[in-house]
N, C-alpha and C positions, 0 to 999 in steps of 0.2 A: 405337629404342631396343626391346628385345625385352620379351617377357611376364614373365621374370624380373625383369629389371629395373624394370620397372612395380610387380610385387609387393612387391619389396624398397622401393622408395620408400614404397609405400604403409604397410608394416610400419614403417619409420624414422618416419614419420609418426604412427604411434600406432595404426595399424589391426593389432591382433594377429592376427586372421584370415587375413591377407596372407600370414603366413608359412608357413601350412599348403599354401598354394598353392606355394611354394617347393619344400616336401617333396614333393607330389605330383608337381611338374615334374621334379625332379633326383634322389630319393633312390634309387629303382631302378636308375637309370644310373649313378649315383656307386658302388653296390654293384659292379654287374658289372665297371665299370671297376677297382676296388680288387680283386675278387676275381681279375683277371687278375694281380695282384703278388702276393697272397697264398696263392690256392687255398684257402681257408677262409672259408666264409660268413659265420660267427661275427665274424671279425676284419674282413671286408670291409664288414659292416654298421655296425661300430664307426667304421673309417675314415670310410665315408660319414656318419655321424651327427655324428661328430668336425668334418666339413668343414662342415655345416649350422650345428653350434654355434657354431663359429669366427666364422660369418657373424652369429650372433645376437649371441653376447658381447662381438666387438671390431668394431663397424659401422663404427670409424673407419678400419679396414685396407683397405676396398673403396671405391676413390676412382673407380668407373665409367670409369676408362680403358681397361678392357677388357670384354668381356661377362662378365655374372656368370657365366655357364657356365664359361667359361675359368678363371676365380677360382677357382670351386667344384672342379674337377678339378684343379686345381693344388693346392690343398690337400689332397683326395683322395690325389694321388699322393704328396705329402710325407709324409701320416700311414700309408699303405699300407707306403712304404719303411721308415720308421721302425719298424713293426711287424716287418717282415722283418728288418732288422737285429736287433731285440731279440729275435726268435725264435731267429735263427742264433747269437747268443750265449748263449743258454739250451741249445740242442741243434741239432745239423745235422739237418736232414730231407731225406732223399733225394727228388730231383724227381720220379722214379716215384711215390714212395708219395704225395708230396703234389699231384700234379696230377689234377686232377678231383673232390677232396673236395666232395662238396655241390653241385660245378657243375652236375650233370643236372638236379637238383632247381631250382636257382636259374634255370636257363635255360628249363626246361619251364613253371616259373611267370611268367617275365617275358616270354618270347618264343615264341610260340605255331607260328610257322612251322618247317619242318624246315629248310628252306634255311639259315636263320639259325642254327639250332641246329649244322647242320654246319661252318657257317662258324666259330663260336665254338669248336668243338673243334678246328679246323685252326689258329685263331690261338692257342690256348693251347700249340702245339707250337713257335709262332715264338719266335726269341729276344725277350727281353723289351721292347726298345726298337722292335722293328719291329712288335710287335704292340700296342704302346701308340699307335703313329704310326697304325696301320689303323684302330684303334679310334676315334681321335679325329676321324680326317679323313671316315672312310666311314661310321663308324656314328654317332657323333656329330655330324658334318656340321660340324665345325669348319674354319676355313680354316687354309692351312698355317702362316700367321703364329701363330693362336691354339694350333694344336697345338705350334708351336716355343716357344712361352712357357710352355705347361705341362709340356713336356720339356725345356725348357731347351736347345733346339737351334735353329740357324740354318734359314731356310725352305730352303736347298741340301741341309742334313743330312736334313731331314724327306723333301723331296724323294728323296733316295737310299734312306732307308730305307723308304720307301713302294716303291720301285721293287724293292729285293732282296725285301720282303714279298711282292710280288704275282708275283715270277717263283717264289718257294718256295710261295706257296699255290696258282698254277696248278698247281704239280707234285703237290701234297697233294691238290686236289680234281679235278684233270683239267682241262685246256685248256678242254672245253666246260661242264663243270658250273657254272663260276662266273665272270663277267665283271666285273672291276673294272675 
């Protein structure tokens, strides 16, 4: 059992301060993940907060069958996709205009290393499913099975997404600049 699950069990047992440990562990990662779908920091923060609130308000929904991290990222993905659909209904935003809004600020605040910042920019240019698979497996260090549960894909589909994403990233970053 991971640190997140331990903190959540303590929270469920009445230790209110344990929930702040969950926020510390996952909030920034959830924002970064949701921002990949939304390209809007404010909406990404809302999606991340909604995922954590879902855990607080509906504790019965998490059954400890998957990791807490996988569960939270699944909720954040769902919330982000809902926000994308809602925004598309309100108005169509050209991808060129939406890409990168606030992203530099978030990446500079959350990720200090230049290599990772360059990778995140290249990731943002990938097709959505490829980007999400790379982020979950290589950045969030989820297994293929966990990433598959988040993205509702089979292990083989995750493998195929990652293979295509790696090929595309190597082209964008240069073969020798980043080794996935």
